[in-house]
TORKOL-4160 file (C-alpha; in steps of 0.2 Angstrom, whole numbers, padded with zeros to 4 digits, m for minus):
425
<pt num="1" X="0000" Y="0000" Z="0000"/>
<pt num="2" X="0007" Y="0017" Z="m0005"/>
<pt num="3" X="0012" Y="0028" Z="0010"/>
<pt num="4" X="0000" Y="0042" Z="0012"/>
<pt num="5" X="0007" Y="0060" Z="0014"/>
<pt num="6" X="0000" Y="0075" Z="0022"/>
<pt num="7" X="0006" Y="0090" Z="0012"/>
<pt num="8" X="0005" Y="0106" Z="0022"/>
<pt num="9" X="0011" Y="0124" Z="0018"/>
<pt num="10" X="0017" Y="0133" Z="0033"/>
<pt num="11" X="0019" Y="0152" Z="0035"/>
<pt num="12" X="0037" Y="0156" Z="0032"/>
<pt num="13" X="0043" Y="0174" Z="0031"/>
<pt num="14" X="0032" Y="0183" Z="0018"/>
<pt num="15" X="0028" Y="0166" Z="0010"/>
<pt num="16" X="0026" Y="0148" Z="0014"/>
<pt num="17" X="0037" Y="0132" Z="0016"/>
<pt num="18" X="0030" Y="0115" Z="0011"/>
<pt num="19" X="0030" Y="0101" Z="0024"/>
<pt num="20" X="0027" Y="0083" Z="0018"/>
<pt num="21" X="0022" Y="0073" Z="0033"/>
<pt num="22" X="0017" Y="0055" Z="0032"/>
<pt num="23" X="m0001" Y="0053" Z="0038"/>
<pt num="24" X="0004" Y="0039" Z="0050"/>
<pt num="25" X="0015" Y="0052" Z="0060"/>
<pt num="26" X="0002" Y="0066" Z="0061"/>
<pt num="27" X="m0008" Y="0065" Z="0077"/>
<pt num="28" X="m0018" Y="0081" Z="0074"/>
<pt num="29" X="m0016" Y="0098" Z="0068"/>
<pt num="30" X="m0018" Y="0110" Z="0083"/>
<pt num="31" X="m0028" Y="0125" Z="0078"/>
<pt num="32" X="m0041" Y="0135" Z="0087"/>
<pt num="33" X="m0059" Y="0132" Z="0083"/>
<pt num="34" X="m0065" Y="0145" Z="0070"/>
<pt num="35" X="m0073" Y="0161" Z="0077"/>
<pt num="36" X="m0083" Y="0173" Z="0067"/>
<pt num="37" X="m0074" Y="0189" Z="0062"/>
<pt num="38" X="m0083" Y="0206" Z="0062"/>
<pt num="39" X="m0091" Y="0209" Z="0045"/>
<pt num="40" X="m0086" Y="0228" Z="0044"/>
<pt num="41" X="m0071" Y="0232" Z="0054"/>
<pt num="42" X="m0073" Y="0251" Z="0052"/>
<pt num="43" X="m0090" Y="0250" Z="0059"/>
<pt num="44" X="m0084" Y="0239" Z="0073"/>
<pt num="45" X="m0071" Y="0253" Z="0078"/>
<pt num="46" X="m0085" Y="0266" Z="0078"/>
<pt num="47" X="m0096" Y="0255" Z="0088"/>
<pt num="48" X="m0083" Y="0252" Z="0101"/>
<pt num="49" X="m0079" Y="0270" Z="0103"/>
<pt num="50" X="m0098" Y="0274" Z="0104"/>
<pt num="51" X="m0100" Y="0262" Z="0118"/>
<pt num="52" X="m0083" Y="0260" Z="0128"/>
<pt num="53" X="m0081" Y="0249" Z="0143"/>
<pt num="54" X="m0082" Y="0259" Z="0160"/>
<pt num="55" X="m0080" Y="0276" Z="0152"/>
<pt num="56" X="m0091" Y="0288" Z="0142"/>
<pt num="57" X="m0088" Y="0289" Z="0123"/>
<pt num="58" X="m0071" Y="0297" Z="0119"/>
<pt num="59" X="m0078" Y="0314" Z="0113"/>
<pt num="60" X="m0087" Y="0315" Z="0129"/>
<pt num="61" X="m0072" Y="0310" Z="0139"/>
<pt num="62" X="m0062" Y="0324" Z="0131"/>
<pt num="63" X="m0076" Y="0336" Z="0134"/>
<pt num="64" X="m0076" Y="0332" Z="0152"/>
<pt num="65" X="m0058" Y="0331" Z="0156"/>
<pt num="66" X="m0053" Y="0345" Z="0143"/>
<pt num="67" X="m0035" Y="0339" Z="0140"/>
<pt num="68" X="m0024" Y="0351" Z="0130"/>
<pt num="69" X="m0014" Y="0336" Z="0122"/>
<pt num="70" X="m0016" Y="0318" Z="0119"/>
<pt num="71" X="m0003" Y="0304" Z="0116"/>
<pt num="72" X="m0008" Y="0289" Z="0106"/>
<pt num="73" X="0003" Y="0273" Z="0110"/>
<pt num="74" X="0006" Y="0262" Z="0095"/>
<pt num="75" X="0012" Y="0244" Z="0093"/>
<pt num="76" X="0027" Y="0241" Z="0083"/>
<pt num="77" X="0033" Y="0231" Z="0068"/>
<pt num="78" X="0034" Y="0214" Z="0078"/>
<pt num="79" X="0015" Y="0215" Z="0080"/>
<pt num="80" X="0002" Y="0214" Z="0066"/>
<pt num="81" X="m0014" Y="0223" Z="0072"/>
<pt num="82" X="m0027" Y="0219" Z="0059"/>
<pt num="83" X="m0035" Y="0235" Z="0051"/>
<pt num="84" X="m0023" Y="0246" Z="0061"/>
<pt num="85" X="m0024" Y="0261" Z="0049"/>
<pt num="86" X="m0043" Y="0260" Z="0050"/>
<pt num="87" X="m0043" Y="0259" Z="0069"/>
<pt num="88" X="m0031" Y="0274" Z="0070"/>
<pt num="89" X="m0041" Y="0284" Z="0058"/>
<pt num="90" X="m0057" Y="0282" Z="0068"/>
<pt num="91" X="m0048" Y="0286" Z="0085"/>
<pt num="92" X="m0039" Y="0301" Z="0078"/>
<pt num="93" X="m0055" Y="0308" Z="0070"/>
<pt num="94" X="m0064" Y="0307" Z="0086"/>
<pt num="95" X="m0050" Y="0317" Z="0095"/>
<pt num="96" X="m0050" Y="0330" Z="0082"/>
<pt num="97" X="m0069" Y="0331" Z="0082"/>
<pt num="98" X="m0068" Y="0334" Z="0101"/>
<pt num="99" X="m0058" Y="0349" Z="0098"/>
<pt num="100" X="m0040" Y="0343" Z="0101"/>
<pt num="101" X="m0028" Y="0352" Z="0087"/>
<pt num="102" X="m0019" Y="0340" Z="0076"/>
<pt num="103" X="m0002" Y="0346" Z="0082"/>
<pt num="104" X="m0007" Y="0342" Z="0100"/>
<pt num="105" X="m0011" Y="0324" Z="0096"/>
<pt num="106" X="0006" Y="0315" Z="0095"/>
<pt num="107" X="0010" Y="0296" Z="0091"/>
<pt num="108" X="0022" Y="0286" Z="0101"/>
<pt num="109" X="0028" Y="0269" Z="0095"/>
<pt num="110" X="0028" Y="0259" Z="0111"/>
<pt num="111" X="0041" Y="0246" Z="0106"/>
<pt num="112" X="0050" Y="0242" Z="0122"/>
<pt num="113" X="0068" Y="0237" Z="0119"/>
<pt num="114" X="0064" Y="0232" Z="0101"/>
<pt num="115" X="0072" Y="0242" Z="0086"/>
<pt num="116" X="0062" Y="0256" Z="0079"/>
<pt num="117" X="0052" Y="0252" Z="0063"/>
<pt num="118" X="0059" Y="0257" Z="0047"/>
<pt num="119" X="0050" Y="0271" Z="0037"/>
<pt num="120" X="0042" Y="0258" Z="0025"/>
<pt num="121" X="0036" Y="0248" Z="0040"/>
<pt num="122" X="0028" Y="0263" Z="0048"/>
<pt num="123" X="0018" Y="0268" Z="0033"/>
<pt num="124" X="0012" Y="0250" Z="0031"/>
<pt num="125" X="0008" Y="0248" Z="0049"/>
<pt num="126" X="m0001" Y="0265" Z="0053"/>
<pt num="127" X="m0006" Y="0272" Z="0036"/>
<pt num="128" X="m0001" Y="0287" Z="0027"/>
<pt num="129" X="m0015" Y="0298" Z="0034"/>
<pt num="130" X="m0010" Y="0296" Z="0052"/>
<pt num="131" X="0009" Y="0299" Z="0048"/>
<pt num="132" X="0005" Y="0315" Z="0038"/>
<pt num="133" X="m0006" Y="0323" Z="0051"/>
<pt num="134" X="0003" Y="0319" Z="0067"/>
<pt num="135" X="0020" Y="0320" Z="0075"/>
<pt num="136" X="0027" Y="0302" Z="0077"/>
<pt num="137" X="0040" Y="0297" Z="0090"/>
<pt num="138" X="0048" Y="0280" Z="0093"/>
<pt num="139" X="0052" Y="0275" Z="0111"/>
<pt num="140" X="0070" Y="0272" Z="0116"/>
<pt num="141" X="0071" Y="0261" Z="0132"/>
<pt num="142" X="0089" Y="0268" Z="0135"/>
<pt num="143" X="0084" Y="0287" Z="0133"/>
<pt num="144" X="0071" Y="0299" Z="0139"/>
<pt num="145" X="0064" Y="0289" Z="0153"/>
<pt num="146" X="0058" Y="0297" Z="0169"/>
<pt num="147" X="0058" Y="0288" Z="0186"/>
<pt num="148" X="0041" Y="0286" Z="0194"/>
<pt num="149" X="0047" Y="0278" Z="0210"/>
<pt num="150" X="0046" Y="0260" Z="0215"/>
<pt num="151" X="0032" Y="0247" Z="0212"/>
<pt num="152" X="0025" Y="0236" Z="0225"/>
<pt num="153" X="0038" Y="0223" Z="0220"/>
<pt num="154" X="0052" Y="0235" Z="0224"/>
<pt num="155" X="0056" Y="0236" Z="0205"/>
<pt num="156" X="0059" Y="0254" Z="0198"/>
<pt num="157" X="0047" Y="0261" Z="0186"/>
<pt num="158" X="0054" Y="0273" Z="0173"/>
<pt num="159" X="0043" Y="0278" Z="0158"/>
<pt num="160" X="0045" Y="0288" Z="0143"/>
<pt num="161" X="0044" Y="0307" Z="0147"/>
<pt num="162" X="0030" Y="0309" Z="0134"/>
<pt num="163" X="0018" Y="0299" Z="0145"/>
<pt num="164" X="0020" Y="0313" Z="0158"/>
<pt num="165" X="0019" Y="0328" Z="0147"/>
<pt num="166" X="0003" Y="0324" Z="0139"/>
<pt num="167" X="m0014" Y="0326" Z="0147"/>
<pt num="168" X="m0023" Y="0311" Z="0139"/>
<pt num="169" X="m0014" Y="0294" Z="0135"/>
<pt num="170" X="m0023" Y="0282" Z="0124"/>
<pt num="171" X="m0016" Y="0265" Z="0121"/>
<pt num="172" X="m0019" Y="0255" Z="0105"/>
<pt num="173" X="m0014" Y="0237" Z="0100"/>
<pt num="174" X="m0020" Y="0219" Z="0100"/>
<pt num="175" X="m0024" Y="0205" Z="0112"/>
<pt num="176" X="m0017" Y="0188" Z="0109"/>
<pt num="177" X="m0010" Y="0175" Z="0121"/>
<pt num="178" X="0007" Y="0179" Z="0127"/>
<pt num="179" X="0020" Y="0166" Z="0135"/>
<pt num="180" X="0026" Y="0178" Z="0149"/>
<pt num="181" X="0012" Y="0191" Z="0152"/>
<pt num="182" X="m0003" Y="0179" Z="0149"/>
<pt num="183" X="m0010" Y="0191" Z="0136"/>
<pt num="184" X="m0003" Y="0205" Z="0125"/>
<pt num="185" X="m0012" Y="0221" Z="0124"/>
<pt num="186" X="m0019" Y="0233" Z="0137"/>
<pt num="187" X="m0007" Y="0237" Z="0151"/>
<pt num="188" X="0008" Y="0231" Z="0141"/>
<pt num="189" X="0008" Y="0247" Z="0131"/>
<pt num="190" X="0017" Y="0255" Z="0146"/>
<pt num="191" X="0027" Y="0241" Z="0153"/>
<pt num="192" X="0037" Y="0235" Z="0143"/>
<pt num="193" X="0031" Y="0247" Z="0129"/>
<pt num="194" X="0036" Y="0263" Z="0136"/>
<pt num="195" X="0047" Y="0258" Z="0150"/>
<pt num="196" X="0066" Y="0259" Z="0153"/>
<pt num="197" X="0078" Y="0245" Z="0150"/>
<pt num="198" X="0080" Y="0242" Z="0169"/>
<pt num="199" X="0061" Y="0242" Z="0172"/>
<pt num="200" X="0059" Y="0230" Z="0157"/>
<pt num="201" X="0073" Y="0219" Z="0164"/>
<pt num="202" X="0066" Y="0218" Z="0182"/>
<pt num="203" X="0049" Y="0214" Z="0176"/>
<pt num="204" X="0054" Y="0201" Z="0163"/>
<pt num="205" X="0066" Y="0193" Z="0175"/>
<pt num="206" X="0051" Y="0187" Z="0186"/>
<pt num="207" X="0050" Y="0173" Z="0173"/>
<pt num="208" X="0062" Y="0164" Z="0185"/>
<pt num="209" X="0047" Y="0163" Z="0197"/>
<pt num="210" X="0039" Y="0150" Z="0185"/>
<pt num="211" X="0022" Y="0157" Z="0187"/>
<pt num="212" X="0019" Y="0164" Z="0170"/>
<pt num="213" X="0011" Y="0155" Z="0155"/>
<pt num="214" X="0000" Y="0159" Z="0140"/>
<pt num="215" X="m0018" Y="0164" Z="0146"/>
<pt num="216" X="m0013" Y="0165" Z="0164"/>
<pt num="217" X="m0015" Y="0182" Z="0173"/>
<pt num="218" X="m0021" Y="0177" Z="0191"/>
<pt num="219" X="m0005" Y="0175" Z="0201"/>
<pt num="220" X="0006" Y="0179" Z="0187"/>
<pt num="221" X="0019" Y="0192" Z="0194"/>
<pt num="222" X="0024" Y="0198" Z="0177"/>
<pt num="223" X="0006" Y="0203" Z="0172"/>
<pt num="224" X="0002" Y="0210" Z="0190"/>
<pt num="225" X="0017" Y="0222" Z="0189"/>
<pt num="226" X="0012" Y="0227" Z="0172"/>
<pt num="227" X="m0005" Y="0231" Z="0178"/>
<pt num="228" X="0001" Y="0241" Z="0192"/>
<pt num="229" X="0013" Y="0251" Z="0181"/>
<pt num="230" X="m0002" Y="0255" Z="0169"/>
<pt num="231" X="m0012" Y="0261" Z="0184"/>
<pt num="232" X="0003" Y="0272" Z="0191"/>
<pt num="233" X="0006" Y="0280" Z="0174"/>
<pt num="234" X="m0013" Y="0284" Z="0171"/>
<pt num="235" X="m0018" Y="0277" Z="0154"/>
<pt num="236" X="m0034" Y="0287" Z="0150"/>
<pt num="237" X="m0042" Y="0276" Z="0136"/>
<pt num="238" X="m0038" Y="0260" Z="0126"/>
<pt num="239" X="m0043" Y="0253" Z="0109"/>
<pt num="240" X="m0038" Y="0235" Z="0107"/>
<pt num="241" X="m0042" Y="0222" Z="0094"/>
<pt num="242" X="m0043" Y="0203" Z="0096"/>
<pt num="243" X="m0037" Y="0196" Z="0079"/>
<pt num="244" X="m0042" Y="0179" Z="0071"/>
<pt num="245" X="m0029" Y="0167" Z="0066"/>
<pt num="246" X="m0033" Y="0172" Z="0048"/>
<pt num="247" X="m0028" Y="0190" Z="0052"/>
<pt num="248" X="m0046" Y="0197" Z="0053"/>
<pt num="249" X="m0054" Y="0206" Z="0068"/>
<pt num="250" X="m0063" Y="0195" Z="0080"/>
<pt num="251" X="m0068" Y="0209" Z="0092"/>
<pt num="252" X="m0064" Y="0227" Z="0096"/>
<pt num="253" X="m0063" Y="0232" Z="0114"/>
<pt num="254" X="m0062" Y="0251" Z="0119"/>
<pt num="255" X="m0063" Y="0261" Z="0135"/>
<pt num="256" X="m0056" Y="0259" Z="0152"/>
<pt num="257" X="m0038" Y="0251" Z="0151"/>
<pt num="258" X="m0042" Y="0237" Z="0163"/>
<pt num="259" X="m0060" Y="0234" Z="0159"/>
<pt num="260" X="m0059" Y="0234" Z="0140"/>
<pt num="261" X="m0043" Y="0223" Z="0141"/>
<pt num="262" X="m0051" Y="0210" Z="0153"/>
<pt num="263" X="m0066" Y="0209" Z="0141"/>
<pt num="264" X="m0055" Y="0206" Z="0126"/>
<pt num="265" X="m0046" Y="0192" Z="0135"/>
<pt num="266" X="m0062" Y="0182" Z="0135"/>
<pt num="267" X="m0064" Y="0184" Z="0117"/>
<pt num="268" X="m0045" Y="0180" Z="0114"/>
<pt num="269" X="m0047" Y="0163" Z="0123"/>
<pt num="270" X="m0061" Y="0159" Z="0112"/>
<pt num="271" X="m0051" Y="0164" Z="0096"/>
<pt num="272" X="m0034" Y="0156" Z="0101"/>
<pt num="273" X="m0036" Y="0141" Z="0112"/>
<pt num="274" X="m0033" Y="0124" Z="0105"/>
<pt num="275" X="m0034" Y="0107" Z="0115"/>
<pt num="276" X="m0023" Y="0092" Z="0113"/>
<pt num="277" X="m0026" Y="0074" Z="0120"/>
<pt num="278" X="m0009" Y="0068" Z="0127"/>
<pt num="279" X="0009" Y="0074" Z="0125"/>
<pt num="280" X="0017" Y="0068" Z="0109"/>
<pt num="281" X="0035" Y="0063" Z="0104"/>
<pt num="282" X="0036" Y="0079" Z="0093"/>
<pt num="283" X="0028" Y="0096" Z="0090"/>
<pt num="284" X="0031" Y="0105" Z="0073"/>
<pt num="285" X="0026" Y="0123" Z="0076"/>
<pt num="286" X="0027" Y="0137" Z="0063"/>
<pt num="287" X="0029" Y="0155" Z="0071"/>
<pt num="288" X="0016" Y="0161" Z="0059"/>
<pt num="289" X="0026" Y="0170" Z="0045"/>
<pt num="290" X="0031" Y="0188" Z="0045"/>
<pt num="291" X="0033" Y="0197" Z="0057"/>
<pt num="292" X="0032" Y="0183" Z="0070"/>
<pt num="293" X="0047" Y="0175" Z="0062"/>
<pt num="294" X="0057" Y="0190" Z="0059"/>
<pt num="295" X="0071" Y="0183" Z="0070"/>
<pt num="296" X="0075" Y="0170" Z="0082"/>
<pt num="297" X="0071" Y="0181" Z="0097"/>
<pt num="298" X="0053" Y="0182" Z="0090"/>
<pt num="299" X="0050" Y="0164" Z="0086"/>
<pt num="300" X="0057" Y="0159" Z="0103"/>
<pt num="301" X="0040" Y="0163" Z="0111"/>
<pt num="302" X="0033" Y="0149" Z="0101"/>
<pt num="303" X="0043" Y="0136" Z="0112"/>
<pt num="304" X="0033" Y="0140" Z="0128"/>
<pt num="305" X="0017" Y="0140" Z="0119"/>
<pt num="306" X="0019" Y="0123" Z="0113"/>
<pt num="307" X="0030" Y="0114" Z="0126"/>
<pt num="308" X="0015" Y="0107" Z="0136"/>
<pt num="309" X="0011" Y="0096" Z="0121"/>
<pt num="310" X="0028" Y="0087" Z="0119"/>
<pt num="311" X="0034" Y="0073" Z="0130"/>
<pt num="312" X="0049" Y="0074" Z="0141"/>
<pt num="313" X="0064" Y="0069" Z="0130"/>
<pt num="314" X="0053" Y="0074" Z="0115"/>
<pt num="315" X="0057" Y="0086" Z="0101"/>
<pt num="316" X="0050" Y="0103" Z="0096"/>
<pt num="317" X="0053" Y="0109" Z="0078"/>
<pt num="318" X="0051" Y="0128" Z="0076"/>
<pt num="319" X="0048" Y="0134" Z="0058"/>
<pt num="320" X="0052" Y="0152" Z="0055"/>
<pt num="321" X="0062" Y="0162" Z="0042"/>
<pt num="322" X="0073" Y="0172" Z="0054"/>
<pt num="323" X="0078" Y="0184" Z="0041"/>
<pt num="324" X="0086" Y="0196" Z="0054"/>
<pt num="325" X="0096" Y="0182" Z="0062"/>
<pt num="326" X="0096" Y="0181" Z="0081"/>
<pt num="327" X="0088" Y="0198" Z="0083"/>
<pt num="328" X="0093" Y="0202" Z="0101"/>
<pt num="329" X="0111" Y="0200" Z="0106"/>
<pt num="330" X="0107" Y="0198" Z="0125"/>
<pt num="331" X="0096" Y="0183" Z="0121"/>
<pt num="332" X="0109" Y="0175" Z="0109"/>
<pt num="333" X="0124" Y="0179" Z="0120"/>
<pt num="334" X="0116" Y="0170" Z="0135"/>
<pt num="335" X="0111" Y="0155" Z="0124"/>
<pt num="336" X="0129" Y="0154" Z="0118"/>
<pt num="337" X="0138" Y="0158" Z="0134"/>
<pt num="338" X="0129" Y="0148" Z="0147"/>
<pt num="339" X="0123" Y="0130" Z="0149"/>
<pt num="340" X="0105" Y="0126" Z="0153"/>
<pt num="341" X="0109" Y="0122" Z="0171"/>
<pt num="342" X="0118" Y="0139" Z="0173"/>
<pt num="343" X="0104" Y="0149" Z="0165"/>
<pt num="344" X="0091" Y="0141" Z="0176"/>
<pt num="345" X="0102" Y="0144" Z="0192"/>
<pt num="346" X="0103" Y="0163" Z="0188"/>
<pt num="347" X="0096" Y="0174" Z="0201"/>
<pt num="348" X="0083" Y="0187" Z="0196"/>
<pt num="349" X="0094" Y="0202" Z="0197"/>
<pt num="350" X="0106" Y="0194" Z="0184"/>
<pt num="351" X="0093" Y="0192" Z="0171"/>
<pt num="352" X="0094" Y="0206" Z="0158"/>
<pt num="353" X="0079" Y="0213" Z="0148"/>
<pt num="354" X="0083" Y="0202" Z="0133"/>
<pt num="355" X="0090" Y="0187" Z="0143"/>
<pt num="356" X="0073" Y="0182" Z="0150"/>
<pt num="357" X="0070" Y="0174" Z="0133"/>
<pt num="358" X="0086" Y="0163" Z="0136"/>
<pt num="359" X="0078" Y="0158" Z="0153"/>
<pt num="360" X="0062" Y="0154" Z="0145"/>
<pt num="361" X="0071" Y="0144" Z="0132"/>
<pt num="362" X="0081" Y="0135" Z="0145"/>
<pt num="363" X="0065" Y="0129" Z="0154"/>
<pt num="364" X="0060" Y="0120" Z="0138"/>
<pt num="365" X="0078" Y="0113" Z="0134"/>
<pt num="366" X="0078" Y="0106" Z="0151"/>
<pt num="367" X="0065" Y="0094" Z="0146"/>
<pt num="368" X="0066" Y="0092" Z="0127"/>
<pt num="369" X="0076" Y="0095" Z="0112"/>
<pt num="370" X="0073" Y="0110" Z="0100"/>
<pt num="371" X="0076" Y="0110" Z="0082"/>
<pt num="372" X="0075" Y="0126" Z="0071"/>
<pt num="373" X="0070" Y="0126" Z="0052"/>
<pt num="374" X="0076" Y="0143" Z="0046"/>
<pt num="375" X="0088" Y="0153" Z="0035"/>
<pt num="376" X="0100" Y="0154" Z="0049"/>
<pt num="377" X="0118" Y="0146" Z="0049"/>
<pt num="378" X="0117" Y="0129" Z="0057"/>
<pt num="379" X="0134" Y="0131" Z="0067"/>
<pt num="380" X="0127" Y="0148" Z="0074"/>
<pt num="381" X="0111" Y="0139" Z="0080"/>
<pt num="382" X="0121" Y="0124" Z="0087"/>
<pt num="383" X="0131" Y="0136" Z="0097"/>
<pt num="384" X="0115" Y="0142" Z="0105"/>
<pt num="385" X="0109" Y="0124" Z="0109"/>
<pt num="386" X="0097" Y="0122" Z="0094"/>
<pt num="387" X="0099" Y="0109" Z="0080"/>
<pt num="388" X="0097" Y="0118" Z="0064"/>
<pt num="389" X="0089" Y="0113" Z="0047"/>
<pt num="390" X="0086" Y="0123" Z="0031"/>
<pt num="391" X="0071" Y="0112" Z="0025"/>
<pt num="392" X="0057" Y="0103" Z="0034"/>
<pt num="393" X="0061" Y="0086" Z="0026"/>
<pt num="394" X="0078" Y="0087" Z="0034"/>
<pt num="395" X="0070" Y="0089" Z="0051"/>
<pt num="396" X="0057" Y="0075" Z="0048"/>
<pt num="397" X="0072" Y="0063" Z="0044"/>
<pt num="398" X="0080" Y="0068" Z="0060"/>
<pt num="399" X="0064" Y="0065" Z="0070"/>
<pt num="400" X="0062" Y="0047" Z="0062"/>
<pt num="401" X="0080" Y="0043" Z="0067"/>
<pt num="402" X="0078" Y="0049" Z="0084"/>
<pt num="403" X="0060" Y="0043" Z="0089"/>
<pt num="404" X="0058" Y="0029" Z="0076"/>
<pt num="405" X="0048" Y="0029" Z="0060"/>
<pt num="406" X="0031" Y="0028" Z="0069"/>
<pt num="407" X="0034" Y="0044" Z="0079"/>
<pt num="408" X="0018" Y="0054" Z="0084"/>
<pt num="409" X="0018" Y="0072" Z="0080"/>
<pt num="410" X="0007" Y="0087" Z="0082"/>
<pt num="411" X="0007" Y="0101" Z="0070"/>
<pt num="412" X="0004" Y="0119" Z="0075"/>
<pt num="413" X="0003" Y="0131" Z="0060"/>
<pt num="414" X="0001" Y="0148" Z="0070"/>
<pt num="415" X="0012" Y="0144" Z="0085"/>
<pt num="416" X="0016" Y="0162" Z="0090"/>
<pt num="417" X="m0001" Y="0164" Z="0098"/>
<pt num="418" X="m0010" Y="0147" Z="0099"/>
<pt num="419" X="m0014" Y="0143" Z="0117"/>
<pt num="420" X="m0013" Y="0124" Z="0119"/>
<pt num="421" X="m0023" Y="0116" Z="0133"/>
<pt num="422" X="m0022" Y="0098" Z="0138"/>
<pt num="423" X="m0037" Y="0088" Z="0140"/>
<pt num="424" X="m0031" Y="0085" Z="0158"/>
<pt num="425" X="m0033" Y="0103" Z="0163"/>
């Protein structure tokens, strides 16, 4: 009998890469159950601004509080927010209609410690109209941050000075599962989005407490400190979308920064949770294409999302173009310099802003092997404790040799945000 092959095209950079997996090896494709997208995203933005959670409509809020200036916080090039130009057009139109002059409405890219987007990326992300009408700034985590004192954790909170020199701060972005904070969006616009490098490092170093996971906010110290930072800074309003895995809008959530965010996380779980029966020998997970696989630092987050579905001693195969290489030197440096036991023994104060990803990676490497299918140099990957391949078929050959020809495998096409939940809880 001829061997049956499942041929799947996985997102890879700006295109796809083909995976030919024997049907006998494929246990299941782990994807969220489809949820309906909004039919008219522009109308959904208007509706959310007309009926925000916990606050009056934005124009009424501006009329009541009479701010002389507004600062709109933007997601960066590592996050694709569906219909972002339309969202910003609706939001900025409301601010102008309420009487704020265009020159008093400024935009700040809340990119944390990431590199700033290029001019081409900015226009694609935000739309030409917003950029032509309003001043745009990009956050630098090493410059222009003002200390606001200590948080209840004892960690310092320093934020971009623009947050303190504008009367109304509006955060925008998307809500998806996040391996460290539980969910992206909402309060993350401040910490890490607009925070100093030392504030980001202290917050992310709490990964060492091992209480963080996708979809987990209660008892998650990383999330709780982000929430406190947002409260201390005083976000006045948010507009967040929950995307579908196909890149459409599943829901729009505007209003009070905490209430709207919490409403959005309910929809996020509906849109992004996927269940699996039992841990498998292997998991093959695509980051989801550009920009989620822009570099190794970005695709790393997939590891912690899919790790629950692989057996101890098993193998995770990450698939991502990684056109910009490692991405963050602090992450790559730790992976090359220290052993897994050395990384896991690091005290919190020693974990730098970028090295928290090395700690998260070490948690996975401590129980299974990680292979990477990418455009990166294999020797460079090996130096960071990853087994590198340039094509999926090479990785499949390795899996068959390691686990036997009848290995069982889960396939996760959108690993960057899929939230895996075992049937055991």
